[in-house]
KEKE-3310 file (N, C-alpha, C; in steps of 0.2 Angstrom, whole numbers, plus 5000, padded with zeros to 4 digits):
npx = (5470:5482:5479:5470:5479:5488:5479:5476:5488:5491:5480:5483:5495:5493:5484:5492:5503:5499:5493:5484:5472:5477:5468:5458:5455:5452:5446:5450:5462:5478:5481:5475:5468:5470:5470:5469:5479:5478:5486:5490:5484:5467:5457:5463:5467:5455:5450:5459:5457:5443:5444:5452:5445:5448:5445:5443:5447:5447:5452:5457:5468:5484:5486:5488:5494:5490:5498:5495:5501:5498:5501:5499:5504:5505:5514:5522:5529:5533:5533:5526:5531:5524:5523:5513:5507:5511:5513:5509:5513:5507:5508:5506:5509:5511:5515:5517:5515:5516:5513:5517:5505:5506:5518:5520:5530:5537:5541:5534:5532:5537:5534:5536:5525:5523:5517:5516:5511:5511:5504:5496:5492:5475:5465:5453:5449:5440:5438:5452:5454:5444:5450:5462:5458:5453:5464:5471:5463:5465:5479:5479:5472:5480:5491:5484:5482:5495:5498:5489:5495:5507:5503:5498:5509)
npy = (4942:4949:4958:4966:4972:4978:4988:4995:5001:5008:5018:5024:5029:5038:5048:5052:5058:5070:5071:5078:5082:5090:5099:5102:5114:5123:5136:5144:5156:5162:5175:5190:5194:5208:5213:5206:5202:5198:5191:5185:5169:5170:5160:5150:5158:5161:5149:5146:5156:5154:5141:5141:5149:5163:5178:5196:5204:5215:5217:5219:5211:5208:5212:5207:5208:5198:5191:5184:5176:5167:5154:5144:5131:5122:5110:5103:5087:5075:5070:5061:5053:5060:5072:5075:5078:5067:5066:5077:5090:5097:5111:5119:5134:5144:5159:5164:5177:5184:5200:5214:5224:5237:5241:5239:5234:5226:5209:5196:5181:5170:5160:5148:5138:5123:5112:5098:5087:5074:5067:5057:5061:5062:5057:5063:5080:5087:5079:5079:5092:5093:5084:5090:5102:5096:5090:5102:5108:5098:5099:5111:5110:5102:5111:5120:5113:5113:5126:5130:5123:5130:5143:5141:5139)
npz = (5602:5600:5591:5598:5607:5599:5593:5604:5607:5596:5597:5609:5606:5595:5601:5611:5605:5600:5588:5574:5562:5547:5540:5549:5556:5546:5543:5553:5554:5558:5555:5547:5531:5523:5510:5493:5480:5464:5450:5434:5428:5428:5431:5438:5449:5455:5459:5469:5478:5482:5486:5497:5506:5507:5514:5513:5528:5541:5556:5573:5574:5567:5550:5533:5516:5503:5489:5474:5460:5446:5434:5419:5408:5393:5386:5372:5372:5365:5348:5334:5319:5309:5313:5322:5339:5352:5366:5379:5391:5406:5416:5431:5439:5454:5461:5477:5489:5505:5511:5521:5528:5532:5526:5510:5503:5511:5512:5520:5520:5506:5492:5479:5470:5461:5450:5439:5425:5414:5399:5387:5370:5363:5349:5347:5348:5356:5368:5372:5376:5386:5395:5398:5404:5416:5421:5424:5434:5444:5447:5452:5463:5471:5473:5480:5492:5497:5498:5508:5519:5520:5523:5536:5543)
capx = (5473:5488:5475:5468:5485:5490:5474:5476:5494:5490:5476:5486:5501:5490:5482:5498:5508:5496:5491:5478:5472:5479:5463:5453:5454:5453:5444:5453:5468:5481:5481:5469:5470:5467:5469:5471:5481:5478:5489:5491:5478:5461:5453:5467:5467:5448:5450:5463:5454:5437:5445:5456:5440:5451:5441:5446:5444:5451:5451:5463:5474:5489:5483:5493:5492:5491:5499:5495:5503:5498:5502:5498:5506:5504:5520:5523:5535:5535:5529:5527:5535:5521:5523:5508:5509:5510:5513:5509:5515:5503:5511:5503:5514:5509:5520:5513:5519:5513:5516:5515:5500:5509:5524:5518:5536:5541:5538:5534:5533:5536:5536:5533:5522:5523:5515:5516:5508:5512:5499:5496:5487:5470:5463:5447:5451:5436:5440:5458:5453:5441:5455:5467:5454:5452:5471:5473:5459:5468:5485:5478:5469:5486:5494:5480:5484:5502:5497:5486:5500:5512:5500:5497:5516)
capy = (4946:4953:4963:4971:4975:4983:4993:4999:5004:5013:5023:5028:5033:5044:5053:5055:5062:5077:5070:5082:5082:5096:5103:5102:5121:5127:5143:5148:5158:5166:5181:5192:5197:5215:5214:5200:5205:5193:5192:5179:5166:5171:5154:5147:5162:5161:5142:5146:5160:5151:5135:5143:5153:5169:5184:5202:5205:5220:5218:5222:5207:5210:5211:5206:5208:5192:5192:5178:5176:5160:5153:5138:5130:5115:5109:5096:5083:5071:5070:5056:5054:5064:5079:5076:5078:5061:5067:5083:5091:5103:5114:5125:5137:5149:5162:5167:5181:5188:5206:5218:5229:5244:5243:5235:5231:5221:5202:5191:5175:5170:5154:5146:5131:5121:5105:5096:5081:5072:5063:5055:5064:5058:5059:5068:5086:5089:5075:5081:5098:5092:5081:5096:5106:5092:5090:5109:5108:5093:5101:5117:5107:5099:5117:5123:5110:5115:5133:5130:5121:5135:5149:5140:5137)
capz = (5607:5597:5587:5603:5610:5593:5592:5610:5607:5591:5599:5614:5602:5591:5605:5615:5601:5598:5581:5573:5555:5544:5538:5554:5557:5539:5542:5558:5552:5564:5553:5543:5525:5521:5503:5489:5474:5459:5444:5430:5426:5432:5433:5444:5455:5458:5462:5475:5483:5484:5490:5504:5509:5509:5513:5516:5534:5544:5563:5577:5573:5562:5544:5528:5509:5500:5482:5470:5453:5444:5427:5417:5402:5390:5382:5368:5375:5360:5342:5330:5312:5305:5317:5327:5346:5356:5373:5382:5398:5408:5422:5434:5444:5458:5466:5483:5493:5510:5512:5527:5526:5533:5521:5505:5500:5515:5511:5526:5517:5499:5490:5472:5470:5454:5449:5432:5423:5407:5397:5380:5366:5360:5342:5348:5351:5362:5374:5374:5379:5393:5399:5400:5410:5422:5424:5427:5440:5449:5449:5456:5470:5474:5475:5486:5499:5499:5500:5515:5524:5520:5526:5543:5547)
cpx = (5478:5484:5473:5473:5487:5486:5475:5483:5494:5485:5479:5492:5499:5488:5487:5502:5505:5494:5484:5478:5474:5473:5457:5451:5455:5451:5447:5460:5471:5482:5476:5472:5466:5466:5472:5473:5482:5481:5490:5484:5472:5457:5457:5467:5460:5447:5453:5460:5447:5439:5448:5451:5444:5446:5445:5443:5449:5449:5457:5469:5478:5486:5489:5489:5494:5492:5500:5496:5503:5499:5501:5501:5505:5509:5519:5529:5537:5530:5530:5530:5531:5521:5518:5510:5507:5509:5513:5511:5511:5507:5507:5507:5510:5514:5515:5517:5514:5516:5513:5510:5502:5514:5523:5524:5539:5537:5539:5536:5533:5538:5533:5531:5521:5521:5514:5513:5509:5507:5499:5490:5481:5468:5457:5449:5447:5438:5447:5458:5449:5446:5460:5464:5454:5459:5473:5469:5462:5475:5484:5475:5475:5490:5490:5481:5490:5502:5494:5491:5505:5509:5499:5503:5517)
cpy = (4951:4959:4969:4975:4980:4989:4998:5004:5010:5019:5027:5032:5039:5049:5056:5059:5069:5077:5074:5083:5089:5101:5104:5109:5125:5134:5147:5150:5162:5173:5183:5195:5203:5216:5208:5203:5199:5195:5185:5176:5167:5165:5151:5151:5162:5154:5143:5150:5157:5145:5136:5147:5159:5175:5190:5204:5210:5220:5220:5217:5210:5208:5211:5207:5201:5193:5185:5179:5169:5160:5146:5137:5123:5115:5103:5093:5079:5071:5064:5057:5059:5071:5080:5075:5071:5062:5075:5084:5097:5105:5119:5127:5143:5152:5166:5171:5184:5194:5209:5223:5236:5246:5238:5231:5226:5214:5198:5184:5175:5163:5152:5139:5129:5114:5104:5089:5080:5067:5062:5059:5059:5061:5064:5074:5088:5085:5077:5088:5098:5089:5086:5100:5102:5091:5097:5110:5104:5096:5107:5115:5105:5105:5120:5120:5112:5122:5134:5128:5127:5141:5148:5138:5142)
cpz = (5605:5594:5592:5606:5605:5592:5598:5610:5601:5593:5604:5611:5598:5595:5609:5611:5599:5590:5580:5565:5552:5543:5543:5555:5551:5539:5548:5556:5558:5561:5549:5537:5524:5514:5499:5482:5469:5453:5440:5428:5431:5435:5439:5450:5458:5461:5469:5480:5486:5488:5497:5508:5512:5508:5516:5522:5537:5551:5567:5577:5567:5555:5539:5521:5506:5492:5479:5463:5450:5436:5425:5410:5400:5385:5378:5370:5369:5354:5338:5323:5308:5307:5321:5334:5349:5363:5375:5389:5401:5415:5424:5439:5448:5462:5471:5487:5499:5512:5518:5525:5527:5528:5516:5502:5504:5515:5518:5524:5509:5497:5483:5473:5463:5454:5441:5431:5416:5405:5389:5376:5364:5353:5342:5352:5357:5368:5376:5378:5386:5398:5402:5405:5416:5425:5427:5434:5446:5451:5453:5463:5474:5477:5481:5492:5501:5501:5507:5520:5525:5524:5534:5546:5552)
residu = (MET:ILE:LYS:LYS:VAL:LEU:PHE:PHE:VAL:LEU:ILE:VAL:GLY:LEU:THR:GLY:CYS:GLY:TYR:GLN:PRO:ILE:PHE:LEU:GLU:LYS:ASN:ASP:GLN:SER:PHE:GLN:ILE:GLU:GLU:ILE:ILE:LEU:GLU:GLY:ASN:LYS:LYS:THR:ASN:ARG:GLN:ILE:VAL:SER:SER:LEU:ASN:LEU:LYS:LYS:ASN:VAL:THR:LYS:LYS:PRO:SER:TYR:ILE:LEU:LYS:ILE:ASN:SER:SER:LYS:SER:ILE:GLU:THR:ILE:ALA:LYS:ASN:LYS:LEU:GLY:ASN:THR:ASN:ILE:TYR:LYS:SER:THR:VAL:SER:VAL:ASN:LEU:ALA:VAL:LEU:ASN:SER:ALA:ASP:LYS:LYS:GLN:THR:ILE:LYS:LYS:ARG:LYS:PHE:SER:LYS:ASN:PHE:SER:TYR:ASN:ALA:THR:SER:ASN:LYS:PHE:ASP:LEU:SER:GLN:TYR:GLN:LYS:ASN:ILE:GLU:LYS:ASN:LEU:THR:SER:GLU:ILE:ILE:SER:GLU:ILE:PHE:ILE:PHE:LEU:ASN:GLU)
# end
């Protein structure tokens, strides 16, 4: 009996408060992108543009210019007595600016997104390289989620 009441209260509470999944209307943007300016790491930029489904469209809606500047770095955090690296830290940073298309110097929104991850080194360099690529992809995916929320604010 208590489970039924709790379930009913939960359903009524979620529908009454206007709950809506964040990514429900992923393709429906309130503004149009006239131009996309990409600077920095090409691989990260391509992943951002393809994941957000950003396309250059010019309609009667106000249009904007999206400027994306990304970078990635791999730092050594700790070394052993022999001087070999034990711990690495990968960082992916993205500077995003939404500019007015009429006046390219006028910034509408601007934000820096950054994610990092520390991990242990492995003796096999190929496995380490593959692991670093996977980490970069995952960090970029986390940043993409934050960018999507930022653009739809």
